[in-house]
Every structure is written in structure tokens, then in C-alpha cells.
The first five atom37 places (N, CA, C, CB, O) and aatype in JSON, in Angstrom:
{
  "aatype": [12, 11, 1, 10, 14, 19, 18, 6, 11, 14, 16, 4, 16, 16, 4, 1, 1, 10, 0, 0, 10, 10, 16, 6, 1, 7, 9, 3, 13, 6, 1, 9, 3, 18, 12, 0, 6, 14, 10, 16, 6, 15, 5, 10, 1, 19, 1, 1, 5, 11, 0, 7, 10, 1, 14, 1, 3, 19, 19, 1, 16, 11, 6, 14, 7, 0, 1, 7, 10, 14, 12, 6, 3, 3, 6, 0, 16, 10, 1, 0, 10, 15, 10, 8, 14, 6, 10, 14, 5, 4, 14, 12, 19, 6, 4, 3, 3, 1, 0, 19, 10, 0, 1, 14, 14, 6, 16, 0, 10, 6, 10, 19, 7],
  "atom_mask": [
    [1, 1, 1, 1, 1],
    [1, 1, 1, 1, 1],
    [1, 1, 1, 1, 1],
    [1, 1, 1, 1, 1],
    [1, 1, 1, 1, 1],
    [1, 1, 1, 1, 1],
    [1, 1, 1, 1, 1],
    [1, 1, 1, 1, 1],
    [1, 1, 1, 1, 1],
    [1, 1, 1, 1, 1],
    [1, 1, 1, 1, 1],
    [1, 1, 1, 1, 1],
    [1, 1, 1, 1, 1],
    [1, 1, 1, 1, 1],
    [1, 1, 1, 1, 1],
    [1, 1, 1, 1, 1],
    [1, 1, 1, 1, 1],
    [1, 1, 1, 1, 1],
    [1, 1, 1, 1, 1],
    [1, 1, 1, 1, 1],
    [1, 1, 1, 1, 1],
    [1, 1, 1, 1, 1],
    [1, 1, 1, 1, 1],
    [1, 1, 1, 1, 1],
    [1, 1, 1, 1, 1],
    [1, 1, 1, 0, 1],
    [1, 1, 1, 1, 1],
    [1, 1, 1, 1, 1],
    [1, 1, 1, 1, 1],
    [1, 1, 1, 1, 1],
    [1, 1, 1, 1, 1],
    [1, 1, 1, 1, 1],
    [1, 1, 1, 1, 1],
    [1, 1, 1, 1, 1],
    [1, 1, 1, 1, 1],
    [1, 1, 1, 1, 1],
    [1, 1, 1, 1, 1],
    [1, 1, 1, 1, 1],
    [1, 1, 1, 1, 1],
    [1, 1, 1, 1, 1],
    [1, 1, 1, 1, 1],
    [1, 1, 1, 1, 1],
    [1, 1, 1, 1, 1],
    [1, 1, 1, 1, 1],
    [1, 1, 1, 1, 1],
    [1, 1, 1, 1, 1],
    [1, 1, 1, 1, 1],
    [1, 1, 1, 1, 1],
    [1, 1, 1, 1, 1],
    [1, 1, 1, 1, 1],
    [1, 1, 1, 1, 1],
    [1, 1, 1, 0, 1],
    [1, 1, 1, 1, 1],
    [1, 1, 1, 1, 1],
    [1, 1, 1, 1, 1],
    [1, 1, 1, 1, 1],
    [1, 1, 1, 1, 1],
    [1, 1, 1, 1, 1],
    [1, 1, 1, 1, 1],
    [1, 1, 1, 1, 1],
    [1, 1, 1, 1, 1],
    [1, 1, 1, 1, 1],
    [1, 1, 1, 1, 1],
    [1, 1, 1, 1, 1],
    [1, 1, 1, 0, 1],
    [1, 1, 1, 1, 1],
    [1, 1, 1, 1, 1],
    [1, 1, 1, 0, 1],
    [1, 1, 1, 1, 1],
    [1, 1, 1, 1, 1],
    [1, 1, 1, 1, 1],
    [1, 1, 1, 1, 1],
    [1, 1, 1, 1, 1],
    [1, 1, 1, 1, 1],
    [1, 1, 1, 1, 1],
    [1, 1, 1, 1, 1],
    [1, 1, 1, 1, 1],
    [1, 1, 1, 1, 1],
    [1, 1, 1, 1, 1],
    [1, 1, 1, 1, 1],
    [1, 1, 1, 1, 1],
    [1, 1, 1, 1, 1],
    [1, 1, 1, 1, 1],
    [1, 1, 1, 1, 1],
    [1, 1, 1, 1, 1],
    [1, 1, 1, 1, 1],
    [1, 1, 1, 1, 1],
    [1, 1, 1, 1, 1],
    [1, 1, 1, 1, 1],
    [1, 1, 1, 1, 1],
    [1, 1, 1, 1, 1],
    [1, 1, 1, 1, 1],
    [1, 1, 1, 1, 1],
    [1, 1, 1, 1, 1],
    [1, 1, 1, 1, 1],
    [1, 1, 1, 1, 1],
    [1, 1, 1, 1, 1],
    [1, 1, 1, 1, 1],
    [1, 1, 1, 1, 1],
    [1, 1, 1, 1, 1],
    [1, 1, 1, 1, 1],
    [1, 1, 1, 1, 1],
    [1, 1, 1, 1, 1],
    [1, 1, 1, 1, 1],
    [1, 1, 1, 1, 1],
    [1, 1, 1, 1, 1],
    [1, 1, 1, 1, 1],
    [1, 1, 1, 1, 1],
    [1, 1, 1, 1, 1],
    [1, 1, 1, 1, 1],
    [1, 1, 1, 1, 1],
    [1, 1, 1, 1, 1],
    [1, 1, 1, 0, 1]
  ],
  "atom_positions": [
    [[20.74, -31.33, 6.72], [19.73, -30.6, 5.98], [20.36, -29.32, 5.41], [18.52, -30.27, 6.88], [21.11, -28.63, 6.09]],
    [[20.04, -29.02, 4.15], [20.57, -27.81, 3.54], [19.8, -26.59, 4.02], [20.51, -27.9, 2.0], [18.74, -26.71, 4.65]],
    [[20.34, -25.42, 3.73], [19.69, -24.17, 4.14], [18.32, -24.04, 3.49], [20.57, -22.96, 3.79], [18.17, -24.3, 2.3]],
    [[17.37, -23.65, 4.25], [15.99, -23.49, 3.82], [15.81, -22.1, 3.24], [15.01, -23.74, 5.0], [16.0, -21.12, 3.96]],
    [[15.45, -21.96, 1.95], [15.22, -20.63, 1.39], [13.92, -20.02, 1.92], [15.19, -20.69, -0.15], [12.87, -20.66, 1.88]],
    [[14.0, -18.8, 2.42], [12.83, -18.08, 2.93], [12.74, -16.77, 2.14], [12.93, -17.81, 4.5], [13.61, -15.91, 2.27]],
    [[11.7, -16.64, 1.33], [11.49, -15.44, 0.53], [10.68, -14.49, 1.39], [10.76, -15.76, -0.83], [9.54, -14.78, 1.77]],
    [[11.27, -13.33, 1.68], [10.65, -12.43, 2.62], [10.76, -10.98, 2.2], [11.26, -12.61, 3.98], [11.51, -10.61, 1.29]],
    [[9.98, -10.17, 2.9], [10.03, -8.71, 2.79], [10.5, -8.25, 4.16], [8.61, -8.06, 2.36], [9.8, -8.48, 5.15]],
    [[11.66, -7.6, 4.26], [12.24, -7.26, 5.57], [11.34, -6.48, 6.52], [13.47, -6.48, 5.34], [11.49, -6.58, 7.74]],
    [[10.41, -5.71, 5.99], [9.52, -4.92, 6.85], [8.3, -5.71, 7.33], [9.07, -3.69, 6.11], [7.48, -5.17, 8.07]],
    [[8.19, -6.94, 6.93], [7.02, -7.78, 7.26], [7.16, -8.38, 8.66], [6.85, -8.9, 6.21], [8.15, -9.05, 8.97]],
    [[6.18, -8.14, 9.49], [6.17, -8.67, 10.86], [6.14, -10.2, 10.85], [4.97, -8.13, 11.64], [6.85, -10.82, 11.64]],
    [[5.35, -10.79, 9.99], [5.26, -12.25, 9.91], [6.61, -12.84, 9.5], [4.17, -12.68, 8.92], [7.0, -13.9, 10.0]],
    [[7.32, -12.18, 8.61], [8.66, -12.64, 8.2], [9.62, -12.61, 9.38], [9.2, -11.77, 7.04], [10.42, -13.54, 9.56]],
    [[9.56, -11.56, 10.16], [10.44, -11.49, 11.33], [10.08, -12.56, 12.36], [10.35, -10.09, 11.98], [10.96, -13.13, 13.0]],
    [[8.79, -12.83, 12.52], [8.36, -13.9, 13.45], [8.85, -15.26, 12.95], [6.82, -13.91, 13.6], [9.27, -16.09, 13.75]],
    [[8.79, -15.48, 11.64], [9.28, -16.74, 11.09], [10.78, -16.89, 11.31], [8.95, -16.84, 9.58], [11.24, -17.96, 11.7]],
    [[11.54, -15.83, 11.07], [12.99, -15.88, 11.27], [13.3, -16.22, 12.73], [13.64, -14.52, 10.88], [14.2, -17.01, 13.01]],
    [[12.57, -15.62, 13.66], [12.78, -15.91, 15.08], [12.45, -17.37, 15.4], [11.93, -14.97, 15.96], [13.17, -18.02, 16.15]],
    [[11.36, -17.88, 14.83], [10.95, -19.27, 15.06], [12.0, -20.24, 14.53], [9.59, -19.54, 14.4], [12.38, -21.19, 15.22]],
    [[12.46, -20.02, 13.3], [13.46, -20.92, 12.71], [14.77, -20.87, 13.49], [13.71, -20.55, 11.24], [15.4, -21.91, 13.7]],
    [[15.16, -19.69, 13.9], [16.39, -19.54, 14.7], [16.25, -20.27, 16.03], [16.7, -18.04, 14.94], [17.16, -20.98, 16.45]],
    [[15.11, -20.09, 16.67], [14.84, -20.74, 17.96], [14.89, -22.26, 17.84], [13.47, -20.32, 18.49], [15.34, -22.95, 18.76]],
    [[14.44, -22.78, 16.69], [14.42, -24.23, 16.46], [15.75, -24.76, 15.92], [13.31, -24.59, 15.49], [15.91, -25.96, 15.73]],
    [[16.7, -23.87, 15.68], [17.99, -24.28, 15.16], [17.97, -24.7, 13.71], [0.0, 0.0, 0.0], [18.81, -25.48, 13.27]],
    [[17.02, -24.18, 12.96], [16.88, -24.52, 11.54], [17.69, -23.52, 10.71], [15.38, -24.52, 11.1], [17.48, -22.31, 10.82]],
    [[18.6, -24.03, 9.91], [19.45, -23.2, 9.06], [18.62, -22.71, 7.87], [20.71, -24.0, 8.58], [18.07, -23.51, 7.12]],
    [[18.54, -21.4, 7.71], [17.74, -20.86, 6.61], [18.45, -19.68, 5.96], [16.35, -20.43, 7.11], [19.33, -19.05, 6.56]],
    [[18.05, -19.41, 4.74], [18.62, -18.31, 3.96], [17.52, -17.29, 3.7], [19.25, -18.81, 2.62], [16.5, -17.62, 3.09]],
    [[17.72, -16.07, 4.16], [16.75, -15.01, 3.95], [16.96, -14.4, 2.57], [16.86, -13.92, 5.06], [18.06, -13.94, 2.26]],
    [[15.91, -14.4, 1.76], [15.97, -13.83, 0.42], [14.97, -12.68, 0.36], [15.67, -14.92, -0.67], [13.76, -12.88, 0.42]],
    [[15.49, -11.48, 0.23], [14.67, -10.27, 0.18], [14.15, -10.13, -1.25], [15.48, -8.99, 0.63], [14.87, -9.67, -2.14]],
    [[12.89, -10.52, -1.47], [12.37, -10.46, -2.83], [11.99, -9.05, -3.26], [11.16, -11.37, -2.95], [11.6, -8.83, -4.4]],
    [[12.11, -8.09, -2.35], [11.92, -6.7, -2.76], [13.21, -6.18, -3.41], [11.52, -5.81, -1.52], [13.16, -5.41, -4.37]],
    [[14.35, -6.61, -2.89], [15.64, -6.21, -3.45], [15.98, -7.04, -4.68], [16.75, -6.35, -2.4], [16.59, -6.54, -5.63]],
    [[15.59, -8.31, -4.66], [15.83, -9.24, -5.77], [14.48, -9.81, -6.2], [16.82, -10.38, -5.36], [14.15, -10.94, -5.84]],
    [[13.69, -9.03, -6.98], [12.36, -9.5, -7.36], [12.39, -10.85, -8.07], [11.68, -8.46, -8.26], [13.28, -11.14, -8.87]],
    [[11.39, -11.65, -7.76], [11.27, -12.97, -8.39], [10.71, -12.81, -9.8], [10.38, -13.91, -7.54], [9.84, -11.98, -10.05]],
    [[11.21, -13.62, -10.69], [10.7, -13.61, -12.06], [9.35, -14.33, -12.11], [11.72, -14.27, -13.04], [8.96, -15.01, -11.17]],
    [[8.68, -14.17, -13.21], [7.41, -14.85, -13.4], [7.59, -16.36, -13.3], [6.8, -14.49, -14.77], [6.78, -17.06, -12.69]],
    [[8.67, -16.87, -13.88], [8.97, -18.3, -13.83], [9.23, -18.76, -12.39], [10.19, -18.63, -14.71], [8.72, -19.8, -11.98]],
    [[10.01, -18.0, -11.63], [10.3, -18.36, -10.24], [9.02, -18.35, -9.41], [11.33, -17.39, -9.64], [8.8, -19.25, -8.59]],
    [[8.17, -17.35, -9.62], [6.9, -17.3, -8.9], [6.02, -18.5, -9.27], [6.16, -15.99, -9.22], [5.37, -19.08, -8.4]],
    [[6.01, -18.86, -10.54], [5.2, -19.99, -11.0], [5.63, -21.28, -10.3], [5.31, -20.15, -12.54], [4.8, -22.03, -9.81]],
    [[6.94, -21.52, -10.26], [7.46, -22.74, -9.64], [7.1, -22.8, -8.16], [8.99, -22.82, -9.82], [6.61, -23.83, -7.69]],
    [[7.34, -21.73, -7.42], [7.06, -21.74, -5.98], [5.57, -21.88, -5.71], [7.58, -20.46, -5.33], [5.17, -22.59, -4.78]],
    [[4.75, -21.22, -6.5], [3.31, -21.3, -6.34], [2.83, -22.73, -6.61], [2.59, -20.3, -7.27], [1.98, -23.25, -5.89]],
    [[3.37, -23.36, -7.65], [2.99, -24.74, -7.97], [3.42, -25.7, -6.86], [3.61, -25.17, -9.31], [2.68, -26.61, -6.49]],
    [[4.63, -25.48, -6.34], [5.11, -26.33, -5.24], [4.21, -26.2, -4.01], [6.55, -25.96, -4.88], [4.06, -27.16, -3.25]],
    [[3.62, -25.03, -3.83], [2.75, -24.79, -2.68], [1.3, -25.19, -2.97], [2.81, -23.33, -2.28], [0.47, -25.22, -2.06]],
    [[1.01, -25.5, -4.23], [-0.36, -25.88, -4.59], [-1.33, -24.7, -4.52], [0.0, 0.0, 0.0], [-2.5, -24.87, -4.17]],
    [[-0.84, -23.52, -4.85], [-1.66, -22.31, -4.76], [-1.87, -21.69, -6.13], [-1.02, -21.29, -3.81], [-1.02, -21.82, -7.02]],
    [[-2.99, -21.03, -6.3], [-3.21, -20.23, -7.5], [-2.57, -18.87, -7.28], [-4.73, -20.11, -7.83], [-2.4, -18.46, -6.13]],
    [[-2.22, -18.16, -8.33], [-1.62, -16.83, -8.17], [-2.46, -15.92, -7.26], [-1.44, -16.18, -9.52], [-1.91, -15.19, -6.44]],
    [[-3.77, -15.96, -7.41], [-4.62, -15.08, -6.59], [-4.51, -15.4, -5.1], [-6.07, -15.21, -7.04], [-4.8, -14.54, -4.27]],
    [[-4.11, -16.63, -4.77], [-3.98, -17.02, -3.37], [-2.8, -16.34, -2.68], [-3.82, -18.52, -3.26], [-2.75, -16.3, -1.45]],
    [[-1.87, -15.8, -3.44], [-0.69, -15.17, -2.84], [-0.67, -13.65, -3.01], [0.56, -15.76, -3.44], [0.32, -13.0, -2.7]],
    [[-1.77, -13.09, -3.51], [-1.84, -11.64, -3.69], [-2.13, -10.96, -2.36], [-2.93, -11.27, -4.74], [-3.03, -11.36, -1.62]],
    [[-1.35, -9.96, -2.08], [-1.56, -9.11, -0.9], [-2.69, -8.15, -1.29], [-0.21, -8.32, -0.47], [-2.45, -7.07, -1.84]],
    [[-3.92, -8.54, -1.0], [-5.1, -7.84, -1.51], [-5.28, -6.42, -0.97], [-6.32, -8.63, -1.18], [-6.02, -5.63, -1.56]],
    [[-4.63, -6.09, 0.13], [-4.78, -4.73, 0.68], [-3.85, -3.72, 0.02], [-4.51, -4.75, 2.17], [-3.97, -2.52, 0.26]],
    [[-2.93, -4.19, -0.81], [-2.04, -3.28, -1.54], [-2.85, -2.56, -2.63], [-0.83, -4.05, -2.17], [-3.68, -3.18, -3.29]],
    [[-2.61, -1.27, -2.81], [-3.34, -0.52, -3.84], [-3.26, -1.16, -5.23], [-2.82, 0.9, -3.91], [-4.24, -1.14, -5.97]],
    [[-2.12, -1.71, -5.59], [-1.96, -2.31, -6.91], [-2.75, -3.59, -7.12], [0.0, 0.0, 0.0], [-2.86, -4.07, -8.25]],
    [[-3.29, -4.15, -6.05], [-4.05, -5.41, -6.16], [-5.47, -5.18, -6.66], [-4.08, -6.12, -4.82], [-6.08, -6.05, -7.27]],
    [[-5.98, -3.99, -6.38], [-7.35, -3.69, -6.84], [-7.36, -3.69, -8.37], [-7.85, -2.31, -6.29], [-6.52, -3.06, -9.0]],
    [[-8.26, -4.36, -8.94], [-8.34, -4.36, -10.4], [-7.54, -5.46, -11.07], [0.0, 0.0, 0.0], [-7.56, -5.57, -12.3]],
    [[-6.82, -6.28, -10.3], [-6.12, -7.41, -10.92], [-7.16, -8.41, -11.4], [-5.12, -8.08, -9.92], [-8.17, -8.64, -10.73]],
    [[-6.93, -9.01, -12.55], [-7.87, -10.03, -13.05], [-7.62, -11.36, -12.31], [-7.72, -10.22, -14.6], [-6.99, -12.27, -12.86]],
    [[-8.1, -11.46, -11.08], [-7.79, -12.6, -10.21], [-8.17, -13.96, -10.79], [-8.48, -12.43, -8.9], [-7.59, -14.98, -10.41]],
    [[-9.11, -14.0, -11.7], [-9.49, -15.28, -12.31], [-8.55, -15.68, -13.45], [-10.93, -15.21, -12.83], [-8.58, -16.82, -13.91]],
    [[-7.73, -14.75, -13.89], [-6.78, -15.02, -14.97], [-5.41, -15.27, -14.33], [-6.71, -13.81, -15.99], [-4.67, -14.34, -14.01]],
    [[-5.08, -16.55, -14.16], [-3.84, -16.93, -13.47], [-2.6, -16.32, -14.12], [-3.7, -18.43, -13.44], [-1.73, -15.82, -13.41]],
    [[-2.51, -16.36, -15.43], [-1.32, -15.86, -16.11], [-1.17, -14.35, -15.94], [-1.37, -16.21, -17.59], [-0.07, -13.86, -15.7]],
    [[-2.27, -13.61, -16.07], [-2.21, -12.15, -15.91], [-1.86, -11.78, -14.47], [-3.55, -11.5, -16.31], [-1.1, -10.84, -14.24]],
    [[-2.4, -12.52, -13.52], [-2.1, -12.25, -12.1], [-0.65, -12.58, -11.81], [-3.04, -13.06, -11.18], [0.03, -11.83, -11.11]],
    [[-0.16, -13.69, -12.32], [1.23, -14.08, -12.13], [2.17, -13.03, -12.72], [1.5, -15.47, -12.77], [3.18, -12.67, -12.12]],
    [[1.84, -12.54, -13.9], [2.64, -11.5, -14.55], [2.67, -10.24, -13.68], [2.07, -11.17, -15.98], [3.72, -9.63, -13.51]],
    [[1.52, -9.86, -13.13], [1.45, -8.67, -12.27], [2.28, -8.86, -11.0], [-0.01, -8.36, -11.9], [2.93, -7.93, -10.54]],
    [[2.26, -10.07, -10.44], [3.06, -10.36, -9.24], [4.55, -10.2, -9.52], [2.77, -11.78, -8.72], [5.3, -9.73, -8.67]],
    [[4.98, -10.59, -10.72], [6.4, -10.48, -11.05], [6.81, -9.04, -11.34], [6.73, -11.36, -12.26], [7.96, -8.66, -11.11]],
    [[5.89, -8.23, -11.84], [6.18, -6.84, -12.15], [6.09, -5.92, -10.93], [5.24, -6.35, -13.22], [6.67, -4.84, -10.92]],
    [[5.36, -6.36, -9.92], [5.13, -5.54, -8.72], [5.46, -6.37, -7.48], [3.65, -5.03, -8.67], [4.58, -7.01, -6.91]],
    [[6.74, -6.37, -7.06], [7.16, -7.22, -5.94], [6.47, -6.93, -4.62], [8.63, -7.09, -5.76], [6.57, -7.73, -3.69]],
    [[5.77, -5.81, -4.51], [5.04, -5.52, -3.28], [3.74, -6.31, -3.19], [4.74, -4.05, -3.19], [3.12, -6.34, -2.12]],
    [[3.31, -6.95, -4.27], [2.02, -7.64, -4.28], [2.01, -9.07, -3.7], [1.54, -7.71, -5.67], [1.01, -9.44, -3.08]],
    [[3.05, -9.88, -3.85], [2.97, -11.23, -3.29], [3.03, -11.22, -1.76], [4.1, -12.1, -3.84], [3.78, -10.46, -1.15]],
    [[2.22, -12.09, -1.16], [2.27, -12.28, 0.28], [3.56, -13.0, 0.65], [1.04, -13.08, 0.79], [4.17, -13.67, -0.18]],
    [[3.95, -12.84, 1.87], [5.17, -13.46, 2.35], [4.98, -13.83, 3.82], [6.4, -12.52, 2.16], [4.04, -13.36, 4.46]],
    [[5.85, -14.65, 4.33], [7.01, -15.29, 3.71], [6.62, -16.58, 2.98], [8.08, -15.58, 4.76], [5.64, -17.25, 3.34]],
    [[7.4, -16.89, 1.98], [7.25, -18.16, 1.25], [8.5, -18.97, 1.56], [7.05, -17.94, -0.32], [9.62, -18.46, 1.46]],
    [[8.3, -20.22, 1.93], [9.41, -21.1, 2.3], [9.4, -22.29, 1.35], [9.31, -21.56, 3.8], [8.34, -22.86, 1.06]],
    [[10.58, -22.66, 0.88], [10.71, -23.72, -0.11], [11.66, -24.8, 0.39], [11.21, -23.15, -1.46], [12.7, -24.51, 0.97]],
    [[11.28, -26.04, 0.16], [12.13, -27.17, 0.52], [11.94, -28.27, -0.52], [11.81, -27.69, 1.97], [10.9, -28.91, -0.58]],
    [[12.96, -28.45, -1.33], [12.93, -29.46, -2.4], [11.71, -29.25, -3.3], [12.91, -30.89, -1.79], [11.61, -28.22, -3.96]],
    [[10.78, -30.21, -3.33], [9.65, -30.12, -4.25], [8.39, -29.58, -3.58], [9.36, -31.48, -4.84], [7.29, -29.71, -4.12]],
    [[8.54, -28.97, -2.4], [7.39, -28.41, -1.69], [7.68, -26.96, -1.29], [7.06, -29.25, -0.43], [8.83, -26.54, -1.18]],
    [[6.61, -26.22, -1.09], [6.72, -24.84, -0.62], [5.46, -24.52, 0.17], [6.93, -23.83, -1.8], [4.41, -25.14, -0.04]],
    [[5.56, -23.56, 1.06], [4.39, -23.1, 1.8], [4.43, -21.58, 1.93], [4.32, -23.76, 3.21], [5.5, -20.98, 1.99]],
    [[3.27, -21.0, 1.96], [3.13, -19.61, 2.33], [3.02, -19.65, 3.85], [1.86, -18.89, 1.63], [2.01, -20.1, 4.39]],
    [[4.04, -19.18, 4.53], [4.15, -19.36, 5.98], [3.35, -18.31, 6.75], [5.61, -19.29, 6.41], [3.9, -17.47, 7.46]],
    [[2.06, -18.38, 6.58], [1.11, -17.52, 7.29], [0.09, -18.43, 7.91], [0.45, -16.45, 6.34], [-0.84, -18.85, 7.21]],
    [[0.2, -18.75, 9.15], [1.12, -18.26, 10.18], [2.51, -18.88, 10.02], [0.55, -18.55, 11.57], [2.67, -19.87, 9.31]],
    [[3.5, -18.31, 10.69], [4.88, -18.78, 10.54], [5.08, -20.26, 10.84], [5.77, -17.98, 11.43], [5.92, -20.91, 10.22]],
    [[4.32, -20.8, 11.77], [4.44, -22.21, 12.15], [4.19, -23.16, 10.99], [3.49, -22.53, 13.26], [4.62, -24.31, 11.03]],
    [[3.5, -22.68, 9.95], [3.23, -23.49, 8.75], [4.53, -23.98, 8.12], [2.42, -22.67, 7.73], [4.56, -25.06, 7.54]],
    [[5.59, -23.2, 8.23], [6.89, -23.57, 7.64], [7.45, -24.83, 8.26], [7.9, -22.43, 7.81], [8.22, -25.54, 7.62]],
    [[7.07, -25.12, 9.49], [7.61, -26.3, 10.17], [7.14, -27.6, 9.49], [7.18, -26.3, 11.66], [7.77, -28.64, 9.68]],
    [[6.06, -27.54, 8.7], [5.59, -28.72, 7.95], [6.68, -29.21, 6.99], [4.29, -28.38, 7.16], [6.78, -30.4, 6.71]],
    [[7.49, -28.28, 6.5], [8.51, -28.64, 5.51], [9.75, -29.29, 6.14], [8.94, -27.41, 4.74], [10.47, -30.03, 5.47]],
    [[9.98, -29.02, 7.4], [11.2, -29.51, 8.03], [10.92, -30.66, 9.01], [11.89, -28.38, 8.76], [11.84, -31.23, 9.61]],
    [[9.63, -30.99, 9.14], [9.17, -32.13, 9.9], [9.68, -32.29, 11.25], [0.0, 0.0, 0.0], [9.31, -33.24, 11.94]]
  ]
}
């Protein structure tokens, strides 16, 4: 199995719990800090589609920048997520043609079966 990409924010408790879970299970994964390397609108679109989620489903609604987002407008919300890397929820885990928002972290295990 190839390395599993995990898009995370290093200060996120859930991301740290996921890293511990994957390590404990012996699953090889690659930590991608999307705060240091923000995802483009296209990258966000692909991962969201793989996860079967709408852009509003991945918005960190408690962030100040989330208030006032046009949540019913998928394209505008997606654009805002790409411009403000603090807004997407994490961690997001991707495997081939599938992805999951790993909240709770155990959700990621669906991808590695």
C-alpha cells in the first residue's frame, strides 16, 4: 500500500489523534500541512468530490471568517476555503478515488479496510 495522504493542521487535536491511530496501526501516511501549503480551489474540489461532501460540509463554522459565507453557493464557499486555509475542517484523508473527513479519526480506517 502506498503512503496515505493526510491533510492536516498541526495544531489540531483531531489531527494528532489520527496520526497516533495510523501509527499504532502501522499504516504508512504522509502528513500534509495545508496551512503551510494551502490547497488550491481545484485541489479542494477534487478531495471534496471524492468524499461526497458539499463545500459547506467542510467549513469550520466556529472560525470568524466562516460567518457570512454564502453556504448555499458551492462555488463561492469553495473559493473562500481556498483563500482562507483556516476555514476547512481537518483532517482529510485521501486514498485513490475516495476521501474522508476523518472526524472522528477512526473514519479514516474505512479507506484502508
